[in-house]
Each structure stands twice: as C-alpha cells, then as structure tokens.
C-alpha positions, 0 to 999 in steps of 0.5 A: 500499500502506498503512503498516500492511502495510509491513515494519519494518526489523530491529533492530540487535540482531536483525542482530547475533545473526541473529535474524529478527523475529517476526510479531505474532500475534493473541494477542499483539496482544490481550495488548498491547491489554489492557495498554494499557487497564490502564495508566491504572488502575495509575497511579491506584492508585499515586497513591492509595497514595502519598496513604495513605503520607503521613499528616498531619504530627502522625501523622508526628511521633508516629511519628518520636518513638516510633521515635526513643525505641524506638531509644534504649531498644533502644540502652540495653537492648542496651548495658546488657545487654552491660555487665551480661553483662560484669560478671556474666562478670567476677564469675563469673570472679573467683569461679571463680578462688577456688574450691578443688578439689572434694575440699576441699569434701566435709567441711565440719564445724567439729567432729568426731564421736564414735561410741560402741561397746558392750561387744560393739563395736556402735554404740549412740550418736553425738555431735558432727557425724557425717560417716561418710566421703566418697561420690560420685555413682558410689559412692552408691546410685542410688536416693538420687541419684535421690530427691534430684534428684526432690525438690530439682531435677528439671532439675539436669542441664539448667540453668546453676546458676540456673533462671529458670523455677524462680524464676518458679514459686516467686514465683508459688506464694509470691504465691498463698499470700499471702506475699512473692515471696521468702518461702517457696519460693525456687526454688533449684537444687541448685547454689544450695543447695550454694553456700549449704551452702558459705556462698559460700566463707566459712569459719567462724572462731570469732574472727569469730562469737559462735557457730557457730549465728550463722554458720550463720544468716548463711549461710542469709539470704534477702535479694535481695543474698544471692540475687544473690551466691548465683547468681553463686557457683552459676554459677561452680561450674557452670563449675569443676565437673561436675554430678556433682561438685556433686551429690557435694558436696551429698550430703556436706555436707547436714545430715540430722538426728540429728547426721548430716552427709552421706549416709554418716553418715545411712545408718549412723545410721538404717539401719546400712548404707553409703549404697551399699546403700540401697534406694529406700525408704531413699533416699527417706527420707533425701532427704525429710530435706533440707527439715526434717532435725530435724523429719523425722528418723526417730528423732524421728518414724518415721511422719512420716518414712515419710509424707514418703518415700512422697511422694518415691517418687511424685515418683521415679515421675513422673520415670521413676526408678521403675516403678509396681510398684517405687513401690507395693512400696516405699510398701507396705514403708517403710524402718525404723530399725536396731536401734541407732537404734530402741532409742536405748539408753544416752542417759544413759550416752552423755552421762555417758561424753562428759562424763567423757572428755577435752574435746578428744576428746569435747565439743569434738573436731575429730577423728573419735573412736571410744569403746569403752565398758562398756555392755551393751545387754541390761542397759540394755533390761532396766533400762528395762523394769523401771522402766517396769513399776513406774511403769505398775503401782505408781505413781499416774497423773500422778505427777511422781516421778522415778527413776534406776538404775545397774547395774555390775560389781564392778570399777566397769564401768557396764553400764546407766544411767537418769537419769530416767523419760524413757529415750529422751533425750540431753542431759537432766538425769541424776539418776544422776550430776548429782543430789546427794541425802541418802543416809539409811540407805543410808549405814549399811553404811559405818558397820558396815564401819568397825566390822568393820574395827576388830575388831567382829563381826556378832553383837556387841551394842549397846543400842537405847535413848533416846540424846542428844548435846549438839552445839556450836552446835546444842543437844541432838540425840536421834535416833529410830528410824523405827518410834519404838520401842526394841529394847534390846540387839540384835546389829549384824546385827539393827540393820542389817537393821532399819535402827535409827538409835540403834545406827548412831550408837552404832557410829559414835561407838565406831568413830570418826566420822573413821574412818567418814568416811575409810572412806566417802571411800576407798570412793568417796563424795567428797561433803562428809560431815557433821561431826556424829554425824548422819553415821551416819544419811546426813545427807550428800549423794551421787550414785547413781553414787557410792553404787553404786560404793561398794557395788561395793567391798563386793562385790569384797571391800573394795577401792575402785572408780572407776565407769567407762564408757570402755574405749578411745579411738582416732581413726577409722581408727587401730588404736592407742588414745590412752587406755584404761580410766579407772576400775576397782578401786583400793586396799583399804579394809577386809579381805576378812574384814570385807567378807564379814561385812558382805555376810552382814549385808546379805543379812539386810537383804533376806532378813529385814529392810527390803529384803524386796521386793528379793528375786530368786527363786533368787538371794542378794541383799545390800543396804540401804534408805534413806529421808531426812528427810520421805521426800524421797529413797528409795534401795535399793542392792544386789547379787548375785554378778553385778551391783551396782545402785542405785535412787533415787526422789524429786522434783526439787523435793525435794517429800516422797514420799507413802507411799514408803520405800526398802524400797517402790517403790525396792526393787520397781524394783530387783527388776523390773530385776534379774529381767530383768538376770539372765534366763538366768544361773546363780545363784551364791552371794554371797561372804559369810562364813557363820557356823557357827551362826546364832542369832536376833539378841538383841533386847529392847524397852525402855520407850518414852516415854509407854508405858502399864502394859499395855505395861510388863507385856507387855514384862516377860512377853516378857523372862521367857518369850521372844518369837517 
C-alpha cells in the first residue's frame, strides 16, 4: 500500500475533545491547491509595497520636518488657545463680578426731564432727557420687541453676546463698499450695543469730562481695543443676565430722538400712548429710529420716518413676526404723530417758561419735573395762523422781516407766544422776550396815564405847535410830528389817537418826566428809560413781553402785572407742588378812574385814529401804534375785554422797514390773530369810562414852516367857518 492511502494518526487535540478527523474532500483539495499557487504572488506584492513605503531619504526628511513643525504649531495653537480661553474666562469673570443688578441699569440719564402741561393739563412740550418710566420685555408691546430684534439682531436669542458670523458679514459688506473692515457696519449684537449704551460700566462724572457730549463720544469709539473690551463686557452680561433682561436694558436706555430716552418716553412723545399699546406700525417706527434717532425722528421728518418703518415691517415679515396681510395693512396705514407732537405748539413759550423757572428744576434738573403752564393751545394755533396769513398775503416774497406776538390775560397769564416767523422751533432766538427794541409811540399811553393820574382829563387841551428844548450836552432838540404838520389846540384824546409827538412831550414835561418814568417802571417796563424829554416819544428800549404786560395793567384797571407762564411745579409722581404761580397782578399804579379814561382814549386810537386796521368786527378794541426812527421797529399793542396782545415787526439787523408803520402790517397781524383768538366768544364791552357827551376833539392847524399864502388863507377860512 502506498503512503498516500495510509491513515494519519489523530491529533492530540482531536483525542482530547473526542473529535474524529475529517476526510479531505475534493473541494477542499482544490481550495488548498489554489491557495498554494497564490502564495508566491502575495509575497511579491508585499515586497513591492514595502519598496513604495520607503521613499528616498530627502522625501523622508521633508516629511519628518513638516510633521515635526505641524506638531509644534498644533502644540502652540492648542496651548495658546487654552491660555487665551483662560484669560478671556478670567476677564469675563472679573467683569461679571462688577456688574450691578439689572434694575440699576434701566435709567441711565445724567439729567432729568421736564414735561410741560397746558392750561387744560395736556402735554404740549418736553425738555431735558425724557425717560417716561421703566418697561420690560413682558410689559412692552410685542410688536416693538419684535421690530427691534428684526432690525438690530435677528439671532439675539441664539448667540453668546458676540456673533462671529455677524462680524464676518459686516467686514465683508464694509470691504465691498470700499471702506475699512471696521468702518461702517460693525456687526454688533444687541448685547454689544447695550454694553456700549452702558459705556462698559463707566459712569459719567462731570469732574472727569469737559462735557457730557465728550463722554458720550468716548463711549461710542470704535477702535479694535474698544471692540475687544466691548465683547468681553457683552459676554459677561450674557452670563449675569437673561436675554430678556438685556433686551429690557436696551429698550430703556436707547436714545430715540426728540429728547426721548427709552421706549416709554418715545411712545408718549410721538404717539401719546404707553409703549405697551403700540401697534406694529408704531413699533416699527420707533425701532427704525435706533440707527439715526435725530435724523429719523418723526417730528423732524414724518415721511422719512414712515419710509424707514415700512422697511422694518418687511424685515418683521421675513422673520415670521408678521403675516403678509398684517405687513401690507400696516405699510398701507403708517403710524402718525399725536396731536401734541404734530402741532409742536408753544416752542418759544416752552423755552421762555424753562428759562424763567428755577435752574435746578428746569435747565439743569436731575429730577423728572412736571410744569403746569398758562398756555392755551387754541390761542397759540390761532396766533400762528394769523401771522402766517399776513406774511403769505401782505408781505413781499423773500422778505427777511421778522415778527413776534404775545397774547395774555389781564392778570399777566401768557396764553400764546411767537418769537419769530419760524413758529415750529425750540431753542431759537425769541424776539418776544430776548429782543430789546425802541418802543416809539407805543410808549405814549404811559405819558397820558401819568397825566390822568395827576388830575388831567381826556378832553383837556394842549397846543400842537413848533416846540424846542435846549438839552445839556446835546444842544437844541425840536421834535416833529410824523405828518410834519401842526394841529394847534387839540384835546389829549385827539393827540393820542393821532400819535402827535409835540403834545406828548408837552404832557410829559407838565406831568413830570420822573413821574412818567416811575409810572412806566411800576407798570412793568424795567428797561433803562431815557433821561431826556425824548422819553415821551419811546426813545427807550423794551421787550414785547414787557410792553404787553404793561398794557395788561391798563386793562385790569391800573394795577401792575408780572407776565407769567408757570402755574405749578411738582416732581413726577408727587401730588404736592414745590412752587406755584410766579407772576400775576401786583400793586396799583394808577386809579381805576384814570385807567378807564385812558382805555376810552385808546379805544379812539383804533376806532378813529392810527390803529384803524386793528379793528375786530363786533368787538371794542383799545390800543396804540408805534413806529421808531427810520421805521426800524413797528409795534401795535392792544386789547379787548378778553385778551391783551402785542405785535412787533422789524429786522434783526435793524435794517429800516420799507413802507411799514405800526398802524400797517403790525396792526393787520394783530387783527388776523385776534379774529381767530376770539372765534366763538361773546363780545363784551371794554371797561372804559364813557363821557356823557362826546364832542369832536378841538383841533386847529397852525402855520407850518415854509407854508405858502394859499395855505395861510385856507387855514384862516377853516378857523372862521369850521371844518369837517
């Protein structure tokens, strides 16, 4: 038998486990033979692969060096990153420990605010830094909250205070627009903007800064170092506060134009409602102010503000805060201003009240103050409309002439004030209170008031004739009438109603120049009055407010008046007033009888004399015109039984008016304003003396220097046969 057929002895393992050796099959034999054939081939492959994995020494060296460098760089990077993270963590932790409670951050104003109420307790103006009250994300309108997020930081609720994605996007936009990477768009998150509003925790200290504006400018710097500090502060805020608390701080501290700080102040300022009740259109308009509050404020340019709000509404729609229907509806019906904001009434008046009140409760208040005033918005609007009508219809186009108006009650309560042709302003030069101008013949009632108080009467005579005085240090002074004529013996009433100069000087000299000065001072004309005889002709300067207040003293029966606009001052939230009215009726200057007689004489100025253009249908009007030398100033001041009003007209640079006297345009402005003021009121007569008989005033024209023979003959004939 051959060896191939001999049975192989069983293996030890087989004996151990009782397994029987299996017979080799044909299939297994084939498999084994194939494996044996492939074996040499696999050895060849392994040799080739071994050769490929062992390149030349240079390549191996380069690879080794690169691997070594990568290991060093990686070791440096992760170690440096760890150090940076540790430093950043320490910085954030330090700032975190310095952050106050969120309630302390809501009102960051250095100054307080002043809210001005009219005589009906309605808000008509604001001054200072208006706050309005604290709002939170829970109490503010959700439309405003969504508008702010959609506009300023749509990923606000997802980032950790800094948005690398936002920064990268801002850098890309800046570079594409040709600016530096950090110029223009900053990529700041809402948290970073809030950190900037907080000035990174540095409070304003007047001792450290030249002005608050310089402090704010420093807080807004955009250097890389400042941005790094801002990022650290923002991350610390994210750790310390919730997202809603950060957003609440932002909504309370952001400046929103018109002196309004925070959402509540802006809502009250522009719409006259709480921030909780804002509509989508109103919320979008306020959110739109955040990029440029002064430029985009609706009180500055309503159309521009509405256009910006339309863009905000679109962003809100894109981010799912508004449906297509809601967006279209609110874009079609944009937000509009409240009546108070729209009217912007009493700008000059508000400035005057602020300047006349105590500084620590008005201009430099650190408290929130409420001022109740005497302003009547209806009268203010009427006065502004009357002034505009005259300049639109009676004054040549392009004229630079200015005008001012004051309306007050007989007790000195100022109801309206216009300090110039631009009526919708604040902080402007107020020609009603700040300008001191010569009064001209508007001063003459105080000359006659003095004479009447000393015993003269309306029908007493004075001779209008050539008159001269030698003035020490000035030489010979010879006043003339405006007409250049002399009227001979005339009554005091005729002299006043025709504004004759020579009788006024004579009456003043007879009554006593010092007495005239005293009476004028007591009526409230506090300016330095001329010392010479020209005092009677209004050579002294005064303001329109002073003159109108002095005329109010005549209307009220002869008692002095201190014009006032402040009725009550109190702190916000307090019921008790800190101070009350700062003016009103004072001591008596002339008797009631003298005042009534003077009122009767001044009524003749309007009904028969130089003030005819100031007449009001159905009303008795008393007043006086005034035109200064070379017509540099023109006045009309008058009153009805209800109100006293004064009008001044002229140029700021003292350029003479062309063809304008007090009885012309100023009287027309007075009439147009007062017609509107008296709409709906029942006419009442003036409190004037009424003589039993009213003979025509005596007058006799005298020879004028240079008159011809015909004029002399005509004068004699008129004396003989009388005149019409």
